[in-house]
C-alpha positions in Angstrom: 59.6 -32.4 -3.7 57.1 -31.8 -6.5 53.6 -33.1 -6.0 52.6 -36.4 -7.8 50.0 -35.5 -10.4 49.4 -39.1 -11.7 45.8 -39.5 -12.3 43.7 -41.3 -9.8 40.5 -43.3 -10.4 38.8 -39.9 -10.1 41.2 -38.4 -12.8 38.6 -37.8 -15.4 36.3 -35.9 -13.4 35.7 -32.2 -14.0 37.9 -30.1 -11.6 35.6 -27.2 -12.1 32.7 -29.3 -10.4 34.5 -28.9 -7.2 34.3 -25.1 -6.5 35.5 -25.4 -3.1 38.9 -26.7 -4.3 39.1 -24.3 -7.1 38.5 -21.5 -4.5 41.5 -22.8 -2.5 43.7 -23.2 -5.4 43.2 -19.6 -6.6 43.2 -18.2 -3.2 46.0 -15.7 -3.7 45.4 -12.0 -2.9 42.9 -10.5 -5.4 42.9 -7.0 -3.9 45.7 -5.6 -6.3 43.7 -6.9 -9.3 40.7 -5.3 -8.1 42.6 -2.0 -7.4 43.8 -2.0 -11.0 40.2 -2.5 -12.2 39.1 0.4 -10.0 42.0 2.5 -11.3 41.0 1.8 -14.8 37.3 2.9 -14.0 38.8 6.2 -12.6 40.9 6.8 -15.8 38.8 5.6 -18.5 35.3 5.4 -17.7 32.7 8.0 -18.7 30.3 6.9 -16.1 30.5 6.7 -12.4 30.6 2.9 -12.4 29.4 1.5 -9.1 27.9 -1.9 -10.5 30.1 -4.8 -11.9 29.2 -7.7 -14.1 31.8 -10.6 -13.8 31.5 -12.9 -16.8 32.7 -16.5 -16.1 33.0 -15.5 -12.4 34.0 -19.0 -11.3 33.9 -19.2 -7.5 33.4 -15.4 -7.2 36.7 -14.3 -5.7 36.5 -10.8 -7.6 32.8 -10.5 -7.0 33.0 -11.0 -3.2 36.0 -8.5 -3.1 34.1 -5.8 -5.1 30.9 -6.5 -2.9 33.1 -5.7 0.2 34.1 -2.4 -1.5 30.4 -1.6 -1.9 29.8 -2.2 -5.5 26.5 -3.7 -6.7 27.8 -7.0 -8.3 26.3 -9.8 -10.4 28.1 -12.9 -11.8 27.5 -15.2 -14.8 29.0 -18.6 -15.1 28.2 -21.7 -17.0 28.4 -24.2 -14.4 25.6 -24.8 -11.8 28.1 -25.8 -9.1 29.9 -22.5 -9.4 26.8 -20.5 -9.3 25.6 -22.3 -6.1 28.9 -21.9 -4.5 29.2 -18.2 -5.1 25.7 -17.7 -3.7 26.4 -19.8 -0.6 29.7 -18.1 0.0 28.4 -14.5 -0.4 25.5 -15.5 2.0 28.0 -16.8 4.5 29.8 -13.4 4.4 26.6 -11.3 4.5 27.3 -9.8 0.9 24.7 -8.9 -1.5 26.0 -10.8 -4.4 23.9 -12.2 -7.4 24.9 -14.8 -9.8 23.2 -16.4 -12.8 23.9 -19.5 -14.9 24.5 -18.7 -18.5 26.7 -19.4 -21.6 29.3 -16.7 -22.0 28.7 -16.7 -25.7 25.3 -15.2 -25.4 23.6 -13.8 -22.3 21.3 -11.2 -20.8 21.7 -10.3 -17.2 18.5 -8.1 -17.3 20.1 -4.8 -16.6 23.0 -2.6 -17.5 26.3 -2.1 -15.5 28.9 0.5 -15.3 31.6 -2.0 -15.9 32.1 -5.6 -17.0 35.1 -7.8 -16.3 36.2 -11.1 -17.6 39.0 -12.7 -15.4 41.4 -15.6 -15.2 41.8 -16.1 -18.8 38.0 -17.4 -19.2 37.9 -15.4 -22.5 39.9 -18.4 -24.1 36.8 -20.6 -24.2 35.3 -18.5 -26.9 36.7 -20.8 -29.7 35.6 -19.0 -32.9 35.2 -15.5 -34.3 31.4 -15.9 -34.2 31.7 -16.9 -30.5 33.6 -13.8 -29.8 31.3 -11.5 -31.8 28.3 -13.0 -30.0 30.1 -12.5 -26.8 30.9 -8.9 -27.5 27.4 -8.2 -28.5 26.0 -9.3 -25.2 28.7 -7.5 -23.2 27.8 -4.3 -25.1 24.1 -4.6 -24.5 25.0 -5.2 -20.8 27.0 -2.0 -20.4 26.2 1.6 -20.0 27.3 4.0 -22.7 30.8 5.1 -21.8 31.3 2.0 -19.4 34.3 -0.5 -19.6 34.9 -3.9 -20.5 38.3 -5.2 -18.8 39.5 -8.6 -20.0 42.3 -10.6 -18.3 43.9 -13.3 -20.7 46.8 -15.0 -22.1 47.3 -13.6 -25.6 50.6 -14.3 -27.5 52.0 -11.4 -29.7 52.4 -13.6 -32.7 51.9 -17.0 -34.2 55.8 -17.6 -33.9 55.8 -16.3 -30.2 53.9 -18.9 -28.4 55.4 -20.0 -25.0 53.4 -23.1 -24.0 52.7 -23.0 -20.2 53.2 -25.6 -17.8 53.2 -24.1 -14.3 52.5 -25.5 -10.8 51.7 -23.9 -7.5 50.3 -24.9 -4.3 47.7 -23.2 -1.9 46.5 -24.1 1.7 43.4 -23.0 3.6 42.8 -24.8 6.9 43.2 -28.4 6.5 42.6 -28.4 2.6 45.8 -28.4 0.5 45.6 -28.0 -3.3 48.7 -28.6 -5.4 47.7 -27.3 -8.7 49.1 -27.6 -12.3 48.1 -26.0 -15.5 49.3 -27.3 -18.9 48.8 -26.1 -22.5 49.3 -29.2 -24.7 51.2 -27.9 -27.5 51.0 -31.1 -29.4 47.2 -30.6 -29.9 47.5 -27.2 -31.4 45.5 -26.4 -34.7 47.3 -23.7 -36.4 44.2 -22.8 -38.6 41.8 -22.4 -35.8 44.6 -21.4 -33.2 42.9 -23.8 -30.8 44.5 -26.3 -28.5 43.9 -28.5 -25.3 44.7 -27.1 -21.9 44.5 -28.9 -18.7 44.0 -28.1 -15.1 44.9 -30.6 -12.5 44.2 -30.4 -8.7 45.9 -33.0 -6.3 43.6 -32.4 -3.2 44.6 -33.5 0.3 41.9 -33.0 2.9 40.3 -35.0 5.9 37.4 -35.9 3.7 38.8 -35.9 0.1 42.3 -37.1 -1.2 42.3 -37.4 -4.9 43.6 -35.9 -8.1 40.9 -34.3 -10.2 41.4 -32.6 -13.8 39.7 -30.6 -16.3 40.8 -30.8 -20.0 39.1 -28.4 -22.6 39.7 -27.0 -26.0 40.8 -23.3 -25.9 41.9 -20.7 -28.2 45.1 -18.9 -28.5 43.7 -15.5 -29.5 46.4 -13.2 -31.1 46.2 -9.6 -30.0 45.8 -8.3 -33.5 43.0 -10.9 -34.1 41.2 -9.7 -30.9 41.5 -6.1 -32.2 40.1 -7.0 -35.4 37.0 -8.7 -33.8 36.6 -5.8 -31.4 36.5 -3.4 -34.5 34.0 -5.6 -36.5 31.7 -5.5 -33.3 31.8 -1.6 -33.4 30.6 -1.1 -29.9 33.9 -0.6 -28.3 37.0 1.6 -28.4 40.4 0.3 -27.2 41.6 2.2 -24.2 44.7 0.2 -23.1 46.7 -2.9 -23.1 48.6 -3.7 -19.9 50.3 -6.7 -18.0 49.8 -8.4 -14.8 47.3 -5.7 -13.4 50.1 -3.2 -13.4 50.1 0.1 -15.6 54.0 -0.2 -15.6 54.5 -3.8 -16.0 56.3 -4.9 -19.1 54.9 -8.5 -18.9 57.5 -10.2 -16.6 56.8 -13.8 -16.0 55.3 -14.9 -12.6 53.2 -18.0 -11.9 50.4 -15.7 -10.5 50.7 -13.1 -13.2 50.8 -14.4 -16.7 48.1 -12.2 -18.1 47.5 -9.4 -20.6 44.9 -6.9 -19.5 42.7 -5.4 -22.4 40.5 -2.2 -21.5 37.6 -1.5 -23.9 35.1 1.4 -23.6 31.6 1.2 -24.9 31.1 3.8 -27.3 28.2 6.3 -26.7 
């Protein structure tokens, strides 16, 4: 039986303000994704990257995995709840993870890294060309020359090739069950700006919390050619590859947990 996603009295609350449930909802194995990132570093980086900046890090799933692998890691996220959660989880696991609260359009982590990543389609919150150019400027300033920027996002190949997503999945950790649904609202699409509303819905079942929480936000459908043009305008990066689903051989096959395009940029010297 499909979970009932009807909104409760809590339905207008921000699901991203509940990082513990976000962490459960996205609790599938991230090791293959981190393996792919490490392989990209081995193939394309001109520096021995032992430090990683995770932009829009969310609950720090990738941060914690890379910390376990011995990397020096720092995360950036715009929500205080996420930053606090990352630091608590890392401390509980004895991991040396740092996390800063900052807008991803413009940030300064205070040092340079061998590699930067932006996972889980967070790049879509950069709504305008100006936002993206500002973001790329901040990333370039945070990377060592020859270092990589690896982006994981949904990017349709053309304006007539949109396949609007409406996917559901479930995850469980201990006595917490999260039935999740992600919807892209096609009826809200603005073809001039390439923006639309998307929505994340969590139906949470646990001993202390039983409710439906949701987040709805304006996001951008960034065409691949548009991204390439903006990266060229920024001038700091060369493009090293476009892959699918964290797999060098994947042709972009559909899978609820692997819907993404992986773009690999290298900072020019």
